[in-house]
N, CA, C and O of each residue as an XYZ file, in Angstrom:
920
protein
N     -35.498    104.748    -11.224
C     -35.133    103.546    -11.956
C     -34.767    104.572    -13.098
O     -35.063    105.736    -13.366
N     -33.706    103.233    -13.833
C     -32.795    103.923    -14.892
C     -33.077    103.445    -15.528
O     -33.205    102.233    -15.359
N     -33.483    104.243    -17.127
C     -33.727    103.370    -18.632
C     -32.650    104.677    -19.662
O     -32.428    105.861    -19.915
N     -32.321    103.301    -19.899
C     -31.514    103.612    -21.240
C     -31.351    104.166    -21.825
O     -31.732    105.184    -21.247
N     -30.728    104.739    -23.535
C     -31.320    106.088    -24.195
C     -32.455    105.338    -24.512
O     -33.663    105.436    -24.298
N     -31.756    104.608    -25.051
C     -33.606    104.005    -26.087
C     -34.934    104.361    -25.552
O     -35.738    105.201    -25.955
N     -34.978    103.748    -24.807
C     -35.983    103.741    -24.150
C     -36.291    104.817    -23.983
O     -37.410    105.126    -24.394
N     -35.540    105.756    -23.385
C     -36.319    106.913    -23.117
C     -36.655    107.884    -24.126
O     -37.460    108.790    -23.907
N     -36.147    107.745    -25.068
C     -36.548    108.566    -26.792
C     -37.209    107.618    -26.957
O     -36.721    107.087    -27.955
N     -38.577    106.640    -26.400
C     -40.003    106.080    -26.996
C     -40.339    106.765    -26.614
O     -39.985    107.408    -25.625
N     -41.620    106.907    -27.676
C     -42.784    107.955    -27.116
C     -44.076    106.804    -26.687
O     -44.291    105.675    -27.129
N     -44.799    107.607    -25.655
C     -45.557    106.268    -24.856
C     -47.017    106.064    -25.060
O     -47.948    106.861    -24.949
N     -46.995    104.769    -25.393
C     -48.315    103.840    -26.159
C     -49.075    103.494    -24.745
O     -48.444    103.120    -23.757
N     -50.237    103.629    -24.757
C     -51.336    103.182    -23.648
C     -51.687    101.659    -24.048
O     -52.288    101.141    -24.989
N     -50.865    101.064    -22.604
C     -51.588     99.921    -22.548
C     -53.459     99.621    -22.360
O     -54.135    100.116    -21.458
N     -53.974     98.727    -23.432
C     -54.871     98.412    -23.692
C     -55.705     97.492    -22.583
O     -56.102     97.812    -21.463
N     -55.843     96.038    -23.414
C     -57.184     94.580    -22.796
C     -56.297     95.098    -21.091
O     -55.147     95.531    -21.164
N     -57.018     94.972    -19.655
C     -56.245     94.545    -18.602
C     -56.275     93.055    -18.592
O     -57.230     92.362    -18.941
N     -54.956     92.582    -18.091
C     -55.187     91.224    -17.993
C     -55.102     90.886    -16.327
O     -53.962     91.065    -15.898
N     -55.710     90.604    -15.690
C     -55.514     90.146    -14.338
C     -55.207     89.088    -14.243
O     -55.198     88.433    -15.286
N     -54.757     88.323    -12.795
C     -54.338     87.127    -12.879
C     -55.818     86.306    -12.913
O     -56.957     86.749    -12.758
N     -55.389     85.064    -13.153
C     -56.347     84.118    -13.067
C     -57.186     84.128    -12.223
O     -56.570     84.489    -11.220
N     -58.603     83.907    -11.844
C     -58.948     83.289     -9.959
C     -58.212     81.747     -9.827
O     -58.048     80.914    -10.718
N     -57.934     81.698     -8.771
C     -57.771     80.918     -7.621
C     -58.248     79.984     -6.606
O     -58.193     80.374     -5.440
N     -58.705     78.826     -6.845
C     -59.757     78.516     -5.835
C     -58.831     78.249     -4.365
O     -58.003     77.349     -4.503
N     -58.860     79.023     -2.732
C     -58.801     79.369     -2.029
C     -59.668     79.107     -0.670
O     -60.167     80.050     -0.055
N     -59.788     77.919     -0.304
C     -60.666     78.114      0.994
C     -62.405     78.592      0.796
O     -63.105     79.274      1.545
N     -62.708     77.985     -0.408
C     -63.611     78.555     -0.506
C     -64.562     80.028     -1.603
O     -65.652     80.324     -2.092
N     -63.240     80.472     -1.452
C     -64.470     81.850     -2.510
C     -62.699     81.851     -3.689
O     -61.776     81.156     -3.264
N     -62.561     82.363     -4.544
C     -61.557     82.790     -6.042
C     -61.634     84.102     -5.711
O     -62.488     84.986     -5.653
N     -59.553     83.833     -5.351
C     -59.013     84.474     -5.617
C     -58.280     85.594     -6.482
O     -58.622     84.793     -7.352
N     -57.697     86.515     -7.044
C     -56.734     87.053     -8.171
C     -55.621     87.305     -6.800
O     -55.616     88.210     -5.966
N     -54.834     86.273     -6.940
C     -53.697     86.120     -5.966
C     -52.514     87.607     -6.635
O     -52.043     87.696     -7.768
N     -52.362     88.402     -5.679
C     -51.376     89.386     -6.310
C     -50.297     89.684     -5.753
O     -49.445     90.090     -6.543
N     -49.893     89.627     -4.336
C     -49.345     89.655     -3.206
C     -49.505     87.758     -2.458
O     -50.228     86.789     -2.686
N     -48.120     88.146     -1.327
C     -48.421     87.202     -0.596
C     -49.619     86.463     -0.158
O     -50.164     85.369     -0.299
N     -49.782     87.744      0.523
C     -51.073     87.572      1.875
C     -52.315     87.435      0.847
O     -53.472     87.632      1.219
N     -51.937     87.043     -0.616
C     -53.497     86.299     -0.829
C     -53.261     84.884     -0.275
O     -53.840     84.510      0.745
N     -52.466     84.156     -0.906
C     -52.735     82.887     -0.469
C     -52.853     82.130      0.779
O     -52.114     82.058      1.761
N     -54.282     81.434      0.408
C     -54.465     81.118      1.945
C     -54.606     79.626      1.232
O     -54.873     79.378      0.056
N     -54.220     78.310      2.815
C     -54.858     76.782      1.771
C     -53.848     76.378      2.803
O     -52.765     76.799      3.212
N     -55.114     74.832      3.187
C     -53.583     73.663      3.550
C     -53.447     72.747      2.714
O     -54.450     72.501      2.045
N     -52.600     72.191      2.534
C     -51.796     71.388      1.171
C     -50.510     70.574      1.594
O     -49.622     71.177      2.196
N     -50.401     69.528      1.369
C     -49.496     69.091      1.374
C     -48.269     68.591      0.249
O     -48.348     68.894     -0.942
N     -47.274     67.885      0.745
C     -46.053     68.244     -0.633
C     -45.060     67.383     -0.380
O     -44.647     67.241      0.771
N     -44.536     66.679     -1.446
C     -42.712     65.870     -1.168
C     -42.236     65.835     -1.341
O     -42.253     65.904     -2.570
N     -40.849     65.673     -0.788
C     -39.482     66.478     -1.327
C     -38.382     64.833     -1.076
O     -38.570     64.106     -0.101
N     -37.432     64.562     -2.022
C     -36.520     64.461     -1.817
C     -34.808     64.785     -1.903
O     -34.292     65.733     -2.497
N     -34.128     63.741     -1.152
C     -32.515     64.919     -1.311
C     -31.962     64.341     -2.507
O     -32.541     63.603     -3.305
N     -30.408     64.891     -2.553
C     -30.266     65.015     -3.819
C     -29.271     63.716     -3.988
O     -28.695     63.505     -5.055
N     -29.143     62.989     -3.003
C     -28.480     61.533     -3.273
C     -30.095     60.229     -2.359
O     -29.953     59.243     -1.636
N     -31.159     60.780     -2.784
C     -32.264     60.267     -3.169
C     -32.204     58.580     -2.127
O     -32.470     57.421     -2.446
N     -31.707     59.234     -0.778
C     -31.567     58.559      0.150
C     -32.780     57.947      0.927
O     -33.189     56.791      1.031
N     -33.319     59.459      1.571
C     -34.487     59.449      2.058
C     -36.111     60.664      1.659
O     -36.224     61.232      0.573
N     -36.904     60.770      2.533
C     -37.702     62.057      1.227
C     -38.855     62.564      2.327
O     -38.870     61.971      3.406
N     -39.621     63.413      2.147
C     -40.331     64.443      3.310
C     -41.519     64.581      2.750
O     -41.578     65.150      1.660
N     -42.604     64.132      3.323
C     -43.690     64.970      3.314
C     -44.280     65.828      4.456
O     -44.621     65.482      5.587
N     -44.319     67.502      3.632
C     -44.508     67.948      4.413
C     -46.023     68.524      4.063
O     -46.546     68.276      2.976
N     -46.751     69.405      5.195
C     -47.829     69.844      5.425
C     -47.864     71.409      6.148
O     -47.439     71.863      7.210
N     -48.514     71.904      5.121
C     -48.416     73.249      5.655
C     -50.776     73.396      5.837
O     -51.752     72.759      5.443
N     -50.539     74.409      6.510
C     -51.598     75.667      6.479
C     -51.620     76.849      6.972
O     -51.344     77.361      8.057
N     -52.035     77.220      5.879
C     -51.480     78.779      5.330
C     -52.503     79.581      5.539
O     -53.552     79.311      4.955
N     -52.441     80.778      6.438
C     -53.366     81.410      6.300
C     -52.539     82.797      6.028
O     -51.440     83.084      6.501
N     -53.297     83.538      5.198
C     -52.753     85.035      4.230
C     -51.609     84.673      4.014
O     -51.177     85.767      3.651
N     -51.207     84.359      3.981
C     -49.826     84.143      3.357
C     -48.616     83.147      4.100
O     -47.667     82.635      3.508
N     -48.986     83.008      5.808
C     -48.950     82.609      6.814
C     -48.701     81.378      7.214
O     -49.788     80.831      7.401
N     -47.558     80.440      7.512
C     -47.275     79.878      8.083
C     -47.999     79.739      9.505
O     -47.451     80.292     10.459
N     -48.889     79.216      9.659
C     -49.163     79.641     10.786
C     -49.267     77.943     11.637
O     -49.325     77.817     12.860
N     -49.269     76.536     10.427
C     -49.289     75.487     10.799
C     -48.854     74.696     10.392
O     -49.508     74.324      9.419
N     -47.113     73.490     10.752
C     -46.391     72.771      9.657
C     -46.240     71.679     10.499
O     -46.076     71.612     11.717
N     -46.352     70.549      9.339
C     -45.878     69.215      9.989
C     -45.040     68.700      8.672
O     -45.001     68.758      7.443
N     -44.367     68.127      9.892
C     -43.500     67.432      8.807
C     -42.589     66.028      9.275
O     -42.007     65.901     10.352
N     -42.635     65.062      8.202
C     -42.547     63.995      7.667
C     -41.104     63.329      7.392
O     -40.499     63.731      6.398
N     -40.599     62.489      8.080
C     -39.397     61.615      6.683
C     -39.183     60.356      7.024
O     -39.380     59.821      8.115
N     -38.741     59.873      5.968
C     -37.897     58.351      6.069
C     -36.727     58.381      5.425
O     -36.054     59.233      4.845
N     -36.655     57.320      5.651
C     -34.971     56.560      4.852
C     -33.982     57.399      5.636
O     -32.962     56.745      5.852
N     -33.951     58.240      5.978
C     -32.248     59.195      6.489
C     -32.481     59.325      7.940
O     -33.501     59.816      8.424
N     -31.684     58.954      8.471
C     -31.494     59.406     10.212
C     -30.679     60.634     10.056
O     -30.202     61.051     11.111
N     -30.384     61.375      8.877
C     -30.068     63.057      9.186
C     -31.469     63.570      8.561
O     -31.751     64.709      8.935
N     -31.911     63.289      8.150
C     -32.739     63.741      8.016
C     -33.842     63.938      8.946
O     -33.900     65.026      9.519
N     -34.627     63.150      9.158
C     -35.039     62.899     11.315
C     -34.974     63.575     12.092
O     -35.757     63.868     12.995
N     -33.683     64.028     11.740
C     -32.908     65.313     13.035
C     -33.389     66.184     12.602
O     -34.390     66.629     13.164
N     -32.648     67.101     10.857
C     -33.030     68.274     10.208
C     -34.330     68.386     10.479
O     -34.509     69.583     10.704
N     -35.796     67.551     10.631
C     -37.080     67.692     10.816
C     -37.487     68.629     12.035
O     -38.287     69.558     12.153
N     -36.341     67.809     13.141
C     -36.641     69.136     14.777
C     -36.843     70.506     14.042
O     -37.927     71.078     13.928
N     -35.404     71.031     13.468
C     -35.171     72.010     13.492
C     -35.695     72.860     12.049
O     -35.024     73.803     11.631
N     -36.595     72.543     11.554
C     -37.023     72.902     10.706
C     -38.661     72.566     10.603
O     -39.267     72.525      9.533
N     -39.179     72.367     11.735
C     -40.176     72.443     12.747
C     -40.295     73.416     12.950
O     -41.182     74.137     12.493
N     -39.213     73.804     13.887
C     -39.001     75.246     14.348
C     -39.225     76.329     13.873
O     -40.040     77.082     14.406
N     -38.257     76.810     12.261
C     -38.388     77.593     11.261
C     -39.379     77.482     10.446
O     -39.162     78.264      9.520
N     -40.023     77.118     10.341
C     -40.867     76.993      9.032
C     -42.441     77.623     10.240
O     -43.257     77.549      9.321
N     -42.826     77.840     10.777
C     -44.163     78.492     11.570
C     -43.749     79.631     11.936
O     -42.639     79.742     12.457
N     -44.790     80.988     11.676
C     -44.534     81.745     11.162
C     -43.810     83.338      9.903
O     -43.760     84.477      9.440
N     -43.459     82.013     10.058
C     -42.971     82.658      7.943
C     -43.803     83.085      6.850
O     -44.959     83.137      7.270
N     -43.745     83.388      5.730
C     -44.921     83.419      4.309
C     -44.639     82.329      4.318
O     -44.096     81.662      5.199
N     -45.135     81.953      2.921
C     -44.744     81.160      2.642
C     -43.328     81.690      1.462
O     -42.558     80.754      1.246
N     -43.037     82.717      0.900
C     -41.688     82.960     -0.073
C     -40.761     83.344      0.802
O     -39.703     83.737      0.310
N     -40.868     83.341      2.036
C     -39.597     83.646      2.885
C     -39.311     82.100      3.456
O     -38.130     81.975      3.780
N     -40.197     80.760      3.678
C     -40.623     79.607      3.866
C     -39.668     79.088      2.486
O     -38.688     78.345      2.539
N     -40.094     79.532      1.617
C     -39.180     79.383      0.237
C     -37.872     79.282      0.189
O     -37.179     78.372     -0.266
N     -37.628     80.106      0.602
C     -35.472     80.994      0.610
C     -35.119     80.440      1.669
O     -33.928     80.347      1.965
N     -35.927     80.050      2.303
C     -34.539     79.642      3.903
C     -34.300     78.440      3.948
O     -35.235     77.642      4.007
N     -33.200     78.088      3.935
C     -32.591     76.672      4.410
C     -33.263     75.879      5.587
O     -33.115     76.195      6.768
N     -33.962     74.894      5.181
C     -34.378     74.277      5.661
C     -33.720     72.707      6.233
O     -34.143     71.574      6.458
N     -32.777     73.256      6.280
C     -31.382     72.169      6.855
C     -31.175     71.515      6.047
O     -30.208     71.751      5.323
N     -32.290     70.018      5.745
C     -32.238     69.080      4.326
C     -32.888     69.493      3.346
O     -34.042     69.919      3.283
N     -31.970     69.332      2.431
C     -32.240     68.887      0.647
C     -33.886     68.914      0.690
O     -34.667     69.835      0.450
N     -34.161     67.264      1.171
C     -35.628     66.113      0.895
C     -36.458     67.727      1.734
O     -37.426     68.014      1.029
N     -36.341     68.692      2.876
C     -37.301     69.145      3.166
C     -37.529     70.481      2.313
O     -38.574     71.123      2.420
N     -36.442     70.874      1.424
C     -36.145     72.219      1.258
C     -37.077     71.767     -0.556
O     -37.911     72.639     -0.802
N     -37.051     71.284     -1.041
C     -37.344     70.044     -1.961
C     -38.748     70.198     -2.103
O     -39.477     70.636     -2.993
N     -38.980     69.545     -0.583
C     -40.915     69.698      0.090
C     -41.459     71.349     -0.346
O     -42.422     71.766     -0.989
N     -40.339     71.992      0.344
C     -41.369     73.325      0.049
C     -41.309     73.735     -1.345
O     -42.221     74.021     -2.122
N     -40.017     73.704     -1.507
C     -40.247     73.707     -3.215
C     -41.858     73.741     -3.768
O     -42.684     74.641     -3.921
N     -41.852     72.614     -3.934
C     -43.096     71.621     -4.753
C     -44.575     71.819     -3.830
O     -45.616     71.403     -4.338
N     -44.602     72.343     -2.730
C     -46.334     72.336     -1.788
C     -46.302     73.632     -1.927
O     -47.445     74.089     -1.927
N     -44.898     74.999     -2.132
C     -44.972     76.388     -2.683
C     -45.871     76.400     -4.267
O     -46.907     77.043     -4.436
N     -45.153     75.475     -5.410
C     -46.412     75.536     -6.591
C     -47.361     75.302     -6.400
O     -48.343     75.808     -6.943
N     -47.353     74.068     -5.180
C     -49.253     73.919     -5.266
C     -50.503     75.133     -4.667
O     -51.613     75.343     -5.156
N     -49.804     75.856     -3.351
C     -50.875     76.308     -3.224
C     -50.749     77.368     -3.902
O     -51.529     78.189     -3.419
N     -50.088     77.889     -4.924
C     -50.195     79.394     -5.394
C     -51.055     79.472     -6.204
O     -51.776     80.434     -6.470
N     -51.009     77.924     -6.872
C     -51.104     77.653     -7.957
C     -53.592     77.116     -7.607
O     -54.615     77.013     -8.283
N     -53.292     77.036     -6.640
C     -54.790     76.628     -6.275
C     -54.642     75.177     -6.089
O     -55.712     74.580     -6.213
N     -53.853     74.606     -5.886
C     -53.976     73.235     -5.704
C     -53.573     72.891     -3.999
O     -52.497     72.402     -3.655
N     -54.961     73.357     -2.832
C     -55.038     72.440     -2.094
C     -55.359     71.839     -1.323
O     -56.539     71.676     -1.630
N     -55.194     71.289     -0.402
C     -56.815     70.165      0.682
C     -57.801     70.907      0.352
O     -58.671     70.369     -0.334
N     -57.924     71.936      0.621
C     -58.882     73.083      1.845
C     -59.478     74.041      0.354
O     -59.711     75.232      0.564
N     -59.708     73.489     -1.115
C     -59.606     75.058     -1.945
C     -61.138     75.182     -1.776
O     -61.833     76.191     -1.898
N     -61.482     73.976     -1.481
C     -63.200     74.264     -1.796
C     -63.835     74.326     -0.338
O     -65.044     74.432     -0.136
N     -62.981     74.258      0.529
C     -63.605     74.130      2.087
C     -64.098     75.637      2.998
O     -63.582     75.658      4.115
N     -64.811     76.612      2.753
C     -65.147     77.402      3.042
C     -64.726     78.530      4.812
O     -65.520     78.394      5.742
N     -63.899     79.182      4.935
C     -62.813     78.911      5.504
C     -61.499     78.632      6.005
O     -60.637     79.106      6.746
N     -61.799     77.388      5.070
C     -60.567     76.493      4.815
C     -59.784     76.008      5.969
O     -59.283     76.949      6.584
N     -59.484     74.717      6.520
C     -59.394     74.303      7.714
C     -58.881     74.741      9.276
O     -58.000     75.600      9.290
N     -59.308     74.276     10.481
C     -58.349     75.001     11.717
C     -57.176     74.903     11.727
O     -56.834     74.048     10.910
N     -55.972     75.544     12.474
C     -54.966     75.332     12.756
C     -55.055     74.397     13.773
O     -55.562     74.504     14.890
N     -54.295     73.128     13.047
C     -54.485     71.827     14.118
C     -55.103     70.459     12.994
O     -55.028     69.287     13.364
N     -55.604     70.790     11.832
C     -55.411     69.720     10.897
C     -54.513     69.104     10.580
O     -54.601     68.123      9.842
N     -53.476     69.532     11.056
C     -52.452     68.682     10.364
C     -52.260     66.834     11.321
O     -51.821     65.735     10.981
N     -52.913     67.447     12.662
C     -52.386     66.613     13.685
C     -53.481     65.433     13.600
O     -53.264     64.306     14.047
N     -54.908     65.896     12.858
C     -56.343     64.629     12.706
C     -55.576     64.202     11.607
O     -56.099     63.119     11.344
N     -54.057     64.486     10.266
C     -53.887     63.833      9.520
C     -53.375     62.631     10.444
O     -54.044     61.617     10.246
N     -52.298     62.462     11.465
C     -51.881     61.323     12.380
C     -52.532     60.605     13.071
O     -51.975     59.648     13.610
N     -53.996     60.862     13.278
C     -55.054     60.156     13.703
C     -54.830     59.749     15.434
O     -54.356     60.625     16.158
N     -55.022     59.040     15.745
C     -54.879     58.747     17.543
C     -53.922     58.746     17.487
O     -53.473     58.771     16.341
N     -52.694     58.712     18.903
C     -51.992     58.641     18.834
C     -50.489     59.463     18.641
O     -49.400     59.344     19.201
N     -51.116     60.544     17.328
C     -50.291     61.523     16.750
C     -48.673     60.296     16.708
O     -47.706     60.324     17.469
N     -48.910     59.460     15.663
C     -47.868     59.051     15.296
C     -48.036     59.154     14.090
O     -49.238     59.336     13.897
N     -47.067     59.125     12.467
C     -47.961     58.165     11.514
C     -48.062     57.521     10.445
O     -47.274     56.836      9.793
N     -48.985     57.775     10.344
C     -49.323     56.532      9.193
C     -47.777     56.353      8.112
O     -47.220     57.180      7.390
N     -47.408     54.705      8.456
C     -46.206     54.674      7.510
C     -46.661     52.676      6.899
O     -47.225     51.670      7.331
N     -45.847     53.221      5.546
C     -46.159     51.757      5.448
C     -44.806     50.928      4.720
O     -44.625     51.292      3.558
N     -44.207     50.280      5.028
C     -43.670     49.477      4.746
C     -43.909     47.859      4.319
O     -44.623     47.070      4.937
N     -43.156     47.584      3.149
C     -42.814     46.378      3.170
C     -41.939     45.844      2.166
O     -41.485     46.660      1.364
N     -41.578     44.521      2.034
C     -40.197     44.042      1.599
C     -40.318     43.196      1.083
O     -41.280     42.589      1.553
N     -39.689     42.465     -0.065
C     -39.957     41.284     -1.023
C     -38.429     40.797     -1.104
O     -37.475     41.377     -0.587
N     -38.389     39.554     -1.893
C     -37.914     38.980     -2.537
C     -38.137     38.331     -3.197
O     -39.233     37.784     -3.076
N     -36.904     37.795     -4.794
C     -38.077     37.050     -5.679
C     -37.649     35.032     -4.655
O     -38.448     34.112     -4.480
N     -36.129     35.109     -4.241
C     -36.582     33.632     -2.907
C     -37.284     33.976     -2.467
O     -37.931     33.173     -3.139
N     -38.169     34.574     -1.754
C     -38.880     34.518     -0.071
C     -40.040     34.718     -0.285
O     -41.064     34.174      0.129
N     -39.762     35.917     -1.276
C     -41.805     36.620     -1.354
C     -41.673     37.489     -0.109
O     -40.793     37.580      0.747
N     -42.793     38.069     -0.288
C     -43.041     39.876      0.479
C     -43.174     39.373      1.674
O     -43.444     38.240      2.072
N     -42.922     40.482      2.259
C     -43.420     40.797      3.853
C     -43.884     42.167      4.271
O     -43.500     43.241      3.807
N     -44.734     41.968      5.179
C     -45.914     43.411      5.458
C     -44.685     43.566      7.052
O     -44.039     42.905      7.864
N     -44.895     44.374      6.808
C     -43.901     45.726      8.459
C     -44.487     46.297      8.673
O     -44.494     46.600      9.866
N     -45.497     46.964      7.779
C     -45.520     48.301      8.911
C     -46.818     48.549      7.712
O     -46.459     48.243      6.575
N     -48.223     49.045      7.827
C     -49.177     49.079      7.093
C     -50.178     50.501      7.929
O     -49.972     51.178      8.936
N     -51.044     50.475      7.123
C     -52.111     51.573      7.785
C     -52.370     51.347      9.384
O     -51.969     52.077     10.290
N     -52.910     50.509      9.466
C     -53.481     49.922     11.026
C     -51.964     50.008     11.731
O     -51.908     50.066     12.959
N     -51.254     50.012     11.273
C     -50.051     49.548     12.533
C     -48.936     48.934     12.516
O     -48.498     48.986     11.367
N     -47.906     48.103     13.533
C     -46.779     47.643     13.835
C     -47.379     46.141     13.389
O     -48.398     45.664     13.888
N     -46.581     45.491     12.376
C     -47.448     44.196     11.474
C     -46.818     43.196     12.298
O     -45.885     42.631     11.728
N     -47.054     42.819     13.457
C     -46.717     41.634     14.638
C     -46.242     39.838     13.715
O     -45.132     39.423     13.381
N     -47.317     39.333     13.601
C     -47.065     38.299     12.589
C     -48.189     38.262     11.679
O     -49.261     38.746     12.041
N     -48.007     37.546     10.113
C     -48.597     37.256      9.670
C     -49.222     36.123      8.562
O     -48.403     35.588      7.816
N     -50.410     35.813      8.462
C     -51.795     34.399      8.220
C     -51.031     34.384      6.906
O     -50.611     35.291      6.188
N     -50.964     32.275      6.780
C     -50.452     32.346      5.300
C     -51.472     31.002      5.832
O     -51.945     30.356      6.767
N     -51.299     31.295      3.838
C     -53.104     29.727      3.468
C     -52.042     28.466      3.096
O     -50.867     28.650      2.779
N     -52.695     27.155      3.200
C     -51.928     25.629      2.310
C     -50.883     26.537      1.202
O     -49.876     26.023      0.713
N     -51.229     27.672      0.971
C     -49.991     27.164     -0.092
C     -49.286     28.155     -0.126
O     -48.673     28.507     -1.134
N     -49.256     29.097      1.602
C     -48.599     30.084      0.886
C     -48.458     31.575      1.126
O     -47.626     32.324      1.636
N     -50.008     31.703      0.346
C     -50.074     32.993      0.538
C     -51.007     33.487      1.749
O     -51.777     32.808      2.428
N     -50.651     35.205      1.852
C     -50.977     36.074      3.040
C     -52.585     36.049      2.791
O     -53.235     36.078      1.747
N     -52.989     35.982      4.223
C     -54.376     36.080      3.711
C     -54.784     36.946      4.921
O     -55.895     37.363      5.247
N     -53.310     37.133      5.621
C     -54.343     38.606      6.967
C     -53.111     38.771      7.792
O     -52.138     38.061      7.539
N     -53.067     39.672      8.784
C     -52.605     39.851      9.566
C     -52.285     40.292     11.304
O     -53.094     41.166     11.618
N     -51.679     40.059     12.069
C     -51.668     41.051     14.021
C     -51.079     41.839     13.454
O     -50.022     41.683     12.844
N     -51.906     43.103     13.635
C     -51.353     44.637     14.276
C     -51.400     45.116     15.415
O     -52.242     45.086     16.313
N     -49.786     45.849     15.223
C     -50.575     46.961     16.755
C     -50.455     48.162     16.695
O     -49.334     48.306     16.208
N     -50.957     49.326     16.904
C     -50.358     50.592     16.234
C     -49.618     51.141     17.383
O     -50.490     51.596     18.123
N     -48.762     51.284     17.778
C     -47.941     51.652     18.551
C     -48.101     53.577     19.008
O     -47.846     54.201     20.039
N     -48.378     53.786     18.312
C     -48.592     55.598     19.199
C     -50.015     55.339     19.986
O     -50.171     56.335     20.692
N     -51.194     54.378     20.186
C     -51.873     54.191     20.681
C     -51.502     53.643     22.012
O     -51.948     54.143     23.045
N     -50.624     52.538     22.010
C     -49.985     51.748     22.732
C     -49.511     52.898     24.047
O     -49.768     53.201     25.212
N     -48.817     53.175     23.122
C     -48.003     54.008     23.656
C     -48.159     55.362     24.738
O     -47.481     56.067     25.485
N     -49.922     55.128     24.119
C     -50.740     56.636     24.870
C     -51.370     56.229     26.355
O     -51.588     56.957     27.323
N     -51.633     54.467     26.142
C     -52.115     53.722     27.450
C     -50.914     53.613     28.528
O     -51.122     53.513     29.737
N     -49.905     53.638     28.064
C     -48.593     53.523     28.688
C     -47.981     54.010     29.366
O     -47.191     53.560     30.196
N     -48.547     56.044     28.845
C     -48.060     57.302     29.585
C     -49.122     57.078     30.395
O     -48.660     57.097     31.535
N     -50.558     56.828     30.455
C     -51.230     56.827     31.680
C     -51.286     56.114     32.942
O     -52.010     56.529     33.847
N     -50.671     55.210     33.052
C     -50.423     54.013     33.948
C     -50.559     52.640     33.335
O     -50.215     51.690     34.038
N     -51.105     52.361     31.875
C     -51.535     50.687     31.679
C     -50.356     50.362     31.821
O     -49.636     51.356     31.916
N     -49.540     48.909     31.911
C     -48.690     47.698     31.930
C     -48.630     47.878     30.804
O     -49.612     48.181     30.126
N     -47.262     47.707     30.277
C     -46.835     47.927     28.721
C     -47.100     46.702     28.446
O     -47.195     46.717     27.218
N     -47.317     45.436     28.863
C     -48.002     44.450     28.338
C     -50.102     44.442     28.467
O     -50.811     44.251     27.478
N     -50.348     44.554     29.103
C     -51.258     45.208     29.539
C     -51.963     45.693     28.191
O     -52.910     45.254     27.538
N     -51.102     46.785     28.050
C     -51.519     47.772     26.801
C     -52.088     46.825     25.564
O     -53.108     46.834     24.874
N     -50.735     45.890     25.655
C     -49.765     45.764     24.503
C     -51.348     44.609     24.405
O     -52.277     45.192     23.848
N     -51.664     43.258     24.829
C     -52.762     42.834     24.897
C     -54.059     43.649     24.839
O     -54.839     43.177     24.012
N     -54.428     44.526     25.352
C     -55.134     45.903     24.472
C     -55.844     45.519     23.377
O     -56.810     44.795     23.137
N     -54.806     46.471     22.567
C     -54.376     46.874     21.537
C     -54.143     46.170     20.248
O     -54.170     46.577     19.087
N     -53.800     44.478     21.003
C     -53.146     43.333     19.547
C     -54.243     43.296     18.891
O     -55.160     42.999     19.657
N     -54.707     43.510     17.478
C     -55.649     42.924     16.798
C     -55.228     42.329     15.810
O     -54.088     41.867     15.772
N     -56.323     42.209     14.556
C     -56.039     41.749     13.652
C     -57.080     41.747     12.240
O     -58.179     42.280     12.389
N     -56.726     41.126     10.820
C     -57.206     41.969      9.908
C     -56.881     40.670      8.657
O     -55.884     40.158      8.148
N     -58.243     40.543      8.561
C     -58.323     39.455      7.109
C     -58.768     37.996      7.529
O     -59.465     37.790      8.522
N     -58.305     36.999      6.681
C     -58.700     35.760      7.455
C     -57.326     34.573      8.558
O     -56.671     33.531      8.530
N     -57.650     35.757      9.348
C     -56.137     35.183     10.337
C     -56.380     34.078     10.666
O     -55.626     33.164     10.333
N     -57.241     33.907     11.239
C     -58.033     32.140     12.007
C     -58.477     31.108     11.099
O     -59.017     30.044     11.402
N     -58.180     31.554      9.929
C     -58.214     30.322      9.148
C     -56.368     29.959      8.546
O     -55.863     28.954      8.046
N     -55.840     31.245      8.889
C     -54.497     30.333      8.761
C     -53.458     29.261      8.871
O     -52.636     29.335      9.785
N     -53.418     28.085      7.859
C     -52.173     26.923      8.204
C     -51.414     27.366      8.382
O     -50.665     26.589      8.974
N     -50.828     28.603      8.212
C     -49.194     29.368      9.122
C     -49.313     30.425      9.302
O     -50.064     31.148      8.648
N     -48.537     30.821     10.323
C     -47.978     31.854     10.787
C     -46.514     32.310     11.689
O     -45.777     31.958     12.611
N     -46.697     33.182     10.829
C     -44.834     33.815     10.799
C     -44.800     35.140     11.321
O     -45.656     36.025     11.293
N     -43.479     35.107     11.874
C     -42.891     37.042     12.542
C     -42.411     37.063     11.196
O     -41.583     36.195     10.923
N     -42.788     37.965     10.176
C     -42.322     38.715      9.223
C     -40.651     39.003      9.109
O     -40.129     38.719      8.031
N     -39.961     39.453      9.984
C     -39.099     39.860     10.540
C     -38.165     38.785     11.008
O     -36.981     39.039     11.228
N     -38.703     37.524     11.174
C     -37.744     36.383     12.070
C     -37.841     35.198     10.950
O     -36.861     34.548     10.586
N     -39.020     35.035     10.514
C     -39.327     34.059      9.856
C     -39.610     33.719      7.712
O     -39.929     32.603      7.301
């Protein structure tokens, strides 16, 4: 290491108190993180692209600084959706520092990685107080049955009012209205579960009939509409 002339001529002054890193919560223990291998946790981050055309939700399960599991969910941009396929291959097995400095193909995914890195190194993880953390595979459990992302899609205009298209339960097929044309319930189907039945040999129409469900006061409706056509 090279020192300037001024520093070379200085006398030595002993350092006083030791100021270690503040401990952060990680998988049920307090850790003074000094290097990448000190970091563990399960956490989520959200990113957006420069033109703000789409967004990415990134979920990572990190053990001893290594990304053991990655879930990439994107919405709003077809290019980003394809980029997610590459990012899933890139992320697993890298350290979180490597991932932070790797081109993850899409602005939104890179931004999500940056936001997630900040959370995890400051101890803001979902598994901060879970002893031993979460098992690899926990990311898939967030998707629920059928391993399909939970997407909320609603639309409205001042002239015609709101339309529910996708909610937690799944794809909205019909909306129930009361006498005042206010929404009082809806009919839905979980596409992930339906596809699982079809793959197992159930006829598509039978799978649809088996899984179609209703929420709210659907049976009390004065009018039922298709939110995508009416």
